[in-house]
FITIMAR-261712 format. One record per residue (C-alpha): residue number from 1; x, z, y. Coordinates in pm, 1 decimal, always signed. Layout:
// FITIMAR-261712
- nr  c1  c3  c2
- NUM  X  Z  Y $
...
This chain:
// FITIMAR-261712
- nr  c1  c3  c2
- 1  +996.6  +590.0  +1232.5 $
- 2  +602.1  +421.9  +1329.1 $
- 3  +466.4  +309.1  +966.3 $
- 4  +275.7  -62.3  +944.9 $
- 5  +157.8  -202.3  +621.5 $
- 6  +529.3  -473.0  +530.2 $
- 7  +190.2  -736.2  +318.4 $
- 8  +232.8  -1109.5  +479.6 $
- 9  +46.3  -1130.7  +732.3 $
- 10  -61.7  -801.8  +773.6 $
- 11  -65.6  -524.8  +1118.7 $
- 12  -190.1  -323.9  +1042.8 $
- 13  -8.6  -24.5  +1185.7 $
- 14  -17.5  +376.0  +1148.8 $
- 15  -207.5  +490.6  +1497.4 $
- 16  -464.3  +178.2  +1566.1 $
- 17  -841.2  +175.4  +1621.1 $
- 18  -1075.2  +152.0  +1291.7 $
- 19  -1423.2  +104.7  +1312.3 $
- 20  -1579.5  +384.4  +1158.0 $
- 21  -1606.5  +474.3  +823.4 $
- 22  -1267.6  +221.0  +750.8 $
- 23  -966.3  +489.5  +711.0 $
- 24  -631.1  +324.4  +683.5 $
- 25  -387.0  +486.6  +447.9 $
- 26  +22.4  +372.3  +370.8 $
- 27  +114.1  +412.7  +44.8 $
- 28  +539.6  +403.4  +23.6 $
- 29  +673.4  +160.4  -254.5 $
- 30  +757.0  +261.1  -606.7 $
- 31  +1096.1  +244.5  -601.9 $
- 32  +1177.0  +484.3  -877.1 $
- 33  +926.4  +265.2  -1143.4 $
- 34  +1075.0  -48.8  -1200.0 $
- 35  +852.1  -216.3  -1357.2 $
- 36  +574.3  -135.0  -1135.5 $
- 37  +755.6  -210.4  -887.8 $
- 38  +793.4  -626.5  -984.0 $
- 39  +424.0  -604.4  -997.1 $
- 40  +348.9  -557.1  -669.4 $
- 41  +611.7  -787.8  -563.1 $
- 42  +443.7  -995.8  -740.8 $
- 43  +167.1  -970.2  -622.0 $
- 44  +214.4  -1035.8  -298.9 $
- 45  +431.7  -1329.7  -409.5 $
- 46  +767.4  -1180.7  -266.2 $
- 47  +952.6  -1142.5  -569.6 $
- 48  +1315.7  -1160.7  -432.4 $
- 49  +1250.6  -905.3  -151.9 $
- 50  +1387.1  -539.6  -208.9 $
- 51  +1129.1  -299.1  -23.3 $
- 52  +1350.8  -27.2  +146.8 $
- 53  +1213.1  +381.1  +130.7 $
- 54  +1072.4  +361.4  +450.7 $
- 55  +885.0  +57.6  +411.5 $
- 56  +477.1  +100.0  +326.5 $
- 57  +180.4  -102.6  +208.7 $
- 58  -181.7  -13.0  +338.5 $
- 59  -501.2  +103.5  +172.3 $
- 60  -659.8  -308.4  +251.5 $
- 61  -496.5  -416.1  +11.7 $
- 62  -625.2  -191.5  -313.8 $
- 63  -894.4  -217.2  -463.2 $
- 64  -1158.7  +104.9  -449.0 $
- 65  -1092.3  +145.9  -844.1 $
- 66  -705.6  +182.9  -709.0 $
- 67  -822.0  +565.5  -574.5 $
- 68  -810.8  +911.2  -690.2 $
- 69  -982.9  +1238.5  -458.5 $
- 70  -894.0  +1554.1  -461.7 $
- 71  -1001.5  +1796.9  -213.8 $
- 72  -1152.4  +1548.7  -53.7 $
- 73  -853.5  +1381.2  +94.2 $
- 74  -758.8  +1014.8  -132.9 $
- 75  -470.2  +974.7  -328.2 $
- 76  -259.5  +625.4  -514.3 $
- 77  -356.8  +615.3  -852.3 $
- 78  +22.1  +617.5  -1085.5 $
- 79  -75.3  +370.4  -1177.9 $
- 80  -220.8  +147.0  -926.8 $
- 81  -117.9  -244.5  -819.1 $
- 82  -243.6  -399.1  -484.2 $
- 83  -438.9  -687.7  -542.3 $
- 84  -553.5  -805.0  -171.0 $
- 85  -377.6  -1033.3  -2.4 $
């Protein structure tokens, strides 16, 4: 199943061409953490929507401080909440 961003008005999808240095990654919704999921949905202004395990948000919706790097790989911090919409 191809990955695409579920944020309103965002058309980012896996495999799209990006400018050099602009990495795009996708992150699943925190379905296992109800409080954090509510924060994500509130930021998206989608409080009444329920995401599935197959839906994602792209990295464009997170501040740089939401990421940590280990062994050259970018990971989303466990407490990260998207704020850019």
